[in-house]
C-alpha positions in Angstrom: -0.1 0.2 0.1 1.4 3.5 -1.0 2.1 6.4 1.6 -0.5 8.4 1.8 -0.8 12.7 2.8 -3.4 14.2 4.7 -5.9 15.6 2.6 -4.5 13.5 -0.5 -7.4 12.3 -2.7 -6.9 8.9 -4.2 -9.0 7.6 -7.2 -10.0 4.0 -6.4 -9.5 1.8 -9.4 -8.7 -1.7 -9.8 -5.0 -0.6 -10.8 -4.4 1.3 -7.9 -5.9 -1.0 -5.6 -6.2 -4.8 -7.3 -8.6 -6.9 -5.4 -7.8 -10.4 -4.1 -10.2 -12.9 -2.5 -9.5 -14.2 0.7 -10.3 -14.8 4.3 -8.8 -13.7 7.4 -7.5 -16.9 9.6 -7.3 -16.9 13.5 -3.5 -17.1 14.6 -2.7 -20.7 16.0 -3.0 -21.5 19.0 0.1 -21.0 21.5 2.5 -23.6 22.3 3.8 -24.4 25.6 6.9 -22.5 24.7 5.0 -19.5 23.5 3.1 -19.3 26.8 6.2 -19.5 29.0 7.8 -16.4 27.4 4.5 -14.7 27.6 4.7 -15.5 31.1 8.2 -14.5 31.6 7.2 -11.2 29.9 4.7 -10.2 31.7 6.2 -11.1 35.2 4.0 -14.4 36.0 5.7 -16.9 37.4 9.4 -18.3 38.4 11.6 -20.8 36.1 10.4 -23.2 39.4 6.6 -22.5 39.2 5.7 -21.7 35.3 5.9 -25.6 34.8 3.3 -26.0 37.8 1.1 -23.6 36.6 1.1 -25.0 33.1 0.5 -28.5 34.6 -2.6 -27.0 36.6 -4.7 -25.7 34.0 -3.9 -29.1 31.9 -5.1 -31.3 35.0 -8.0 -29.1 35.7 -9.3 -29.7 32.2 -9.2 -25.8 31.1 -6.9 -26.7 28.2 -5.7 -29.8 26.4 -2.4 -30.8 25.0 -2.8 -31.0 20.9 -0.2 -31.8 18.1 2.9 -29.8 18.2 2.6 -29.2 22.1 -0.1 -26.7 21.3 -2.6 -25.7 24.1 -6.1 -25.6 22.9 -8.5 -24.4 25.5 -11.8 -26.5 26.4 -15.0 -25.3 26.6 -15.0 -25.3 30.5 -11.5 -23.2 30.4 -13.1 -20.6 27.8 -16.4 -20.5 29.8 -14.7 -20.1 33.0 -12.1 -17.2 31.4 -15.4 -15.2 30.2 -17.2 -15.6 33.1 -14.3 -14.2 35.2 -13.8 -11.6 32.8 -17.7 -10.5 33.0 -17.2 -10.4 36.6 -13.7 -8.5 37.3 -11.4 -8.5 34.7 -8.3 -8.5 36.9 -9.0 -12.1 37.7 -7.7 -13.2 34.5 -5.6 -10.5 33.0 -2.0 -10.6 34.2 -1.6 -7.5 35.8 -2.4 -8.0 39.0 -0.3 -11.5 39.4 2.2 -9.5 37.7 2.2 -6.4 40.4 2.1 -9.2 42.9 5.5 -11.2 41.7 7.1 -7.4 41.4 6.5 -6.9 45.3 7.7 -10.1 45.9 10.9 -9.1 44.1 11.3 -6.0 46.2 11.0 -8.1 48.9 13.8 -10.1 48.3 16.3 -7.2 47.3 15.0 -5.7 50.9 13.0 -2.7 49.1 9.6 -3.9 50.3 7.8 -4.4 53.6 6.9 -8.2 53.6 4.0 -7.2 56.4 2.9 -4.6 54.4 3.0 -6.5 50.7 0.9 -9.4 52.6 -1.5 -7.3 54.1 -2.3 -5.2 50.9 -2.6 -8.3 49.0 -5.1 -9.8 51.3 -6.9 -6.7 51.4 -7.3 -6.4 47.7 -8.3 -10.2 47.0 -10.9 -9.8 49.8 -12.7 -6.9 48.2 -12.4 -8.9 45.0 -13.6 -12.1 46.6 -16.6 -10.1 48.3 -17.4 -8.7 44.7 -17.2 -11.8 43.1 -19.8 -13.5 45.1 -22.1 -10.5 44.9 -22.0 -11.0 40.9 -21.4 -14.7 40.7 -25.0 -14.9 38.9 -23.4 -13.5 35.7 -20.9 -16.5 35.7 -23.8 -19.2 36.4 -25.6 -17.6 33.4 -22.9 -18.4 30.8 -22.6 -21.6 32.3 -26.1 -22.9 32.0 -25.9 -21.6 28.3 -22.6 -23.4 27.5 -23.3 -26.6 29.9 -26.5 -28.9 30.3 -27.3 -29.5 33.7 -26.2 -33.0 35.3 -29.6 -34.1 35.8 -30.3 -33.5 32.1 -28.4 -36.6 30.9 -28.6 -38.8 34.1 -30.5 -41.7 35.0 -31.7 -43.0 38.5 -29.9 -45.5 39.6 -29.5 -46.3 43.6 -30.5 -44.3 46.6 -28.4 -42.1 48.7 -28.6 -43.3 52.2 -28.8 -40.3 53.8 -31.2 -38.3 51.7 -33.2 -41.4 50.4 -33.5 -40.1 47.0 -32.2 -41.3 43.9 -28.8 -40.6 42.5 -28.6 -39.9 39.1 -26.1 -41.6 37.0 -24.2 -39.6 34.6 -22.8 -41.8 31.9 -20.8 -39.3 30.1 -17.3 -39.1 30.9 -16.1 -38.9 33.9 -18.9 -41.4 35.1 -20.3 -40.4 38.5 -23.2 -40.2 40.6 -25.2 -36.9 41.1 -27.6 -36.0 44.0 -30.1 -33.4 42.6 -31.1 -32.5 46.3 -27.7 -31.7 48.0 -25.8 -31.3 44.4 -23.4 -33.7 45.8 -21.3 -35.5 43.0 -19.9 -39.4 43.8 -16.8 -40.0 41.7 -17.1 -43.5 40.2 -14.5 -45.7 38.4 -13.5 -45.1 34.9 -13.3 -47.7 32.1 -16.0 -50.2 33.1 -19.8 -50.3 33.1 -21.9 -50.5 36.2 -24.9 -52.9 37.0 -27.1 -52.5 39.9 -27.2 -55.3 42.5 -30.0 -56.2 44.9 -27.4 -55.8 48.1 -26.3 -53.0 50.6 -22.9 -52.1 51.4 -22.1 -54.2 54.5 -19.5 -51.7 56.0 -21.1 -50.0 59.2 -22.5 -46.8 59.1 -22.4 -46.8 55.1 -25.7 -47.9 53.8 -25.4 -47.5 50.2 -26.8 -49.7 47.3 -24.1 -52.1 45.8 -23.5 -52.1 42.2 -21.2 -54.3 39.9 -18.3 -52.8 38.3 -18.1 -54.5 34.7 -14.9 -54.6 32.8 -15.3 -55.8 29.3 -18.2 -57.9 27.7 -20.1 -61.1 27.7 -18.5 -64.3 28.5 -15.1 -62.5 28.2 -15.8 -59.8 30.9 -15.5 -59.5 34.6 -17.1 -57.5 37.6 -16.2 -56.4 40.9 -18.5 -55.1 43.8 -18.5 -51.4 44.1 -20.1 -49.1 47.0 -20.1 -45.4 46.0 -19.8 -44.1 49.5 -16.8 -46.7 50.3 -15.5 -45.5 47.1 -15.1 -41.9 47.9 -14.2 -42.4 51.5 -12.0 -45.5 51.8 -10.8 -45.8 55.3 -6.7 -46.5 55.8 -7.0 -49.8 57.7 -8.4 -51.3 54.4 -5.4 -50.6 52.4 -4.0 -48.6 49.4 -6.5 -47.7 46.9 -6.7 -45.5 43.8 -7.8 -42.0 43.8 -11.5 -41.7 43.2 -12.2 -40.9 39.5 -8.6 -40.9 38.2 -7.8 -42.8 35.3 -8.8 -46.3 33.9 -9.7 -48.5 36.5 -9.0 -52.4 35.5 -8.9 -54.3 38.4 -11.0 -54.1 41.7 -12.0 -50.3 43.0 -11.7 -51.3 46.4 -8.9 -52.2 48.5 -8.8 -55.7 49.7 -9.6 -55.0 53.5 -12.7 -53.3 52.4 -15.8 -55.0 53.8 -17.2 -54.8 50.4 -14.7 -56.9 49.0 -14.5 -59.5 52.0 -18.3 -60.0 51.7 -17.2 -61.8 48.4 -14.1 -63.2 49.0 -13.2 -66.8 48.7 -9.9 -67.0 48.9 -6.4 -65.3 48.4 -4.8 -64.8 44.9 -1.2 -65.7 45.6 0.3 -64.9 42.4 -0.8 -61.5 42.2 -1.2 -60.7 46.4 -4.7 -60.2 45.6 -7.8 -62.3 46.5 -10.7 -64.3 44.4 -13.5 -63.6 44.8 -17.2 -64.2 43.3 -17.9 -62.0 40.4 -21.1 -60.2 41.7 -22.4 -59.7 38.0 -21.9 -63.4 37.2 -25.1 -65.8 36.9 -26.2 -68.9 35.6 -24.9 -70.0 33.3 -21.4 -68.4 33.5 -20.7 -68.2 37.4 -17.0 -67.4 37.6 -14.3 -66.0 40.3 -12.1 -63.1 39.6 -9.0 -62.1 40.7 -9.2 -58.4 42.6 -5.8 -57.4 41.3 -5.4 -58.9 37.6 -7.7 -60.0 35.0 -7.2 -63.8 36.0 -10.8 -65.5 36.0 -11.7 -68.9 37.3 -15.1 -70.3 35.5 -17.4 -73.0 36.2 -19.2 -74.9 33.7 -22.5 -73.8 33.5 -24.2 -77.2 32.9 -23.1 -78.6 35.7 -22.8 -75.4 38.3 -26.6 -74.2 38.8 -25.7 -71.5 41.6 -22.5 -70.0 43.9 -23.0 -68.5 47.0 -20.4 -67.1 49.3 -21.2 -67.9 52.8 -20.3 -66.0 56.3 -18.4 -68.9 57.6 -14.4 -68.6 57.4 -11.5 -71.0 57.3 -10.5 -71.7 60.9 -6.7 -71.0 59.8 -7.3 -68.3 57.3 -10.0 -65.9 58.1 -9.9 -64.4 54.7 -11.1 -67.9 53.0 -15.0 -68.0 53.1 -16.9 -71.1 52.6 -18.5 -71.3 48.9 -21.9 -73.4 48.5 -22.5 -74.6 45.0 -25.7 -75.7 44.1 -25.8 -78.4 41.1 -28.1 -79.1 38.2 -30.1 -82.5 38.8 -27.8 -85.6 38.6 -24.7 -83.2 37.7 -22.6 -83.5 40.8 -18.9 -84.1 40.3 -16.9 -87.2 41.5 -16.0 -88.1 44.1 -19.4 -86.6 45.0 -22.7 -88.5 44.5 -24.2 -87.5 41.4 -27.5 -87.1 42.7 -26.1 -84.9 45.4 -28.2 -81.2 45.2 -25.4 -78.9 46.6 -22.2 -79.0 48.1 -20.4 -76.5 50.9 -16.9 -76.2 50.9 -13.5 -74.3 50.9 -12.7 -74.2 47.0 -8.9 -74.7 47.5 -9.2 -77.8 49.6 -11.8 -79.3 47.7 -11.1 -82.2 45.1 -14.7 -82.1 43.6 -14.7 -78.4 43.0 -11.2 -78.0 41.6 -11.7 -80.5 38.9 -14.5 -77.7 37.7 -12.2 -74.9 37.7 -11.1 -73.2 34.0 -8.4 -70.6 34.8 -8.1 -68.0 32.1 -7.6 -64.1 31.3 -10.7 -62.1 30.7 -10.8 -58.8 28.8 -9.4 -55.4 29.4 -11.7 -53.5 27.0 -12.7 -50.3 28.5 -15.9 -48.1 27.8 -16.3 -44.6 27.4 
C-alpha cells in the first residue's frame, strides 16, 4: 500500500488497488514455549513455578495438549475465563499477578516490607472475592448457556442412604453419581460399566446400595463389587486404594481389606497378592471367580453348576477364606460326590471335586467411554 498524505485524494481503481479474494484466519494456538515466553515477559511465575502453573490448567481440564504441544482451550476453560472477565477482568488479566510478583522481588531485594505487601494483597483479594460473590450470577448464566445440567443426561440409579433420594448416574465421561437434592457428586471408577445389585453395603454406617463394576463384555467380562460411599471415602485400615475417579480402573476399585470386597472373597490370589472373589455380575450359566488385582478369571461349567453363594463361615486357619455353597443341576454333581447330590459346601482350595471343575483364563481389559 502506498504512503498517503493528509488531505490527499485518491481515485480507487482496480489498477491502483487490485482486488484479491481471501479470508482472514485466526492465529494458531500457543505452544507451551510460547506461553512460557509470555508468562516471563509479563512477570508471571518463576522458573520453578511456571511448569506447575501450566500443569495445573491441564489437570483441571482448562486446556488440552494438541499436536505440536499446542495448548487448546477446552469449553470449560473458555467459559470460565469469560465468566471471570465479565465479573472482574483483573482475575484473568496478568496485571494483578504481575504486580504481586514484582512486590515479591522488591521484598527479596529489601526494598519493600513483607508484612505490608501481604496485608495489601490480602485486602485487595478480599474485596475482589466479596465483589465476585455478589455478582456470581453472571458466571452462572454463562455456564447454564454452555453446559447442560447434570440431571439432563442422568438416569435414576441407587438411593442415597442419607437423603433417601435416587442418585442420577451420569454416564458421560467422567462417569459419576449426582444427588439433585444436595448437589453432591460421587466419583466412580472409569473404564467399565455398572450393573445395579440387590445388596446393601456391609460396611458399618454406610448404607449405599451396591453395584457391579464390569470390565469387558459377555463371557469375556469380569465384575467387581462397588459401593459409591466406600469408594469415595476409603478407610486407611483397608489398605491402598486408587484416587477416586482418576484414570482407567482395570481391577477391583476397592482395597482388599474393604468390607465390600471381603463379603465376596473366596480365597487368596497368591500370584498377584490380591484375592479371588465371586464375580457379583456373574449368574447362571456363567458363574466365575475373579482376581481383585489382575484379569485372571476362574469359570465353572454352566451345565454342571447351577448357583454359587459365598457364605459367612470362614476358614479356621485363614479368616480371609470363605466357605462357598455350590448348587448343581440334577444328576450333575462331580466325583467324588454322589451325582444326585443337590448342593455342596466347601473351601474351594481344599476341595477335590470343585477344583476339577475350574477353568482358569485371562479376561478382557476392554474399556468403555
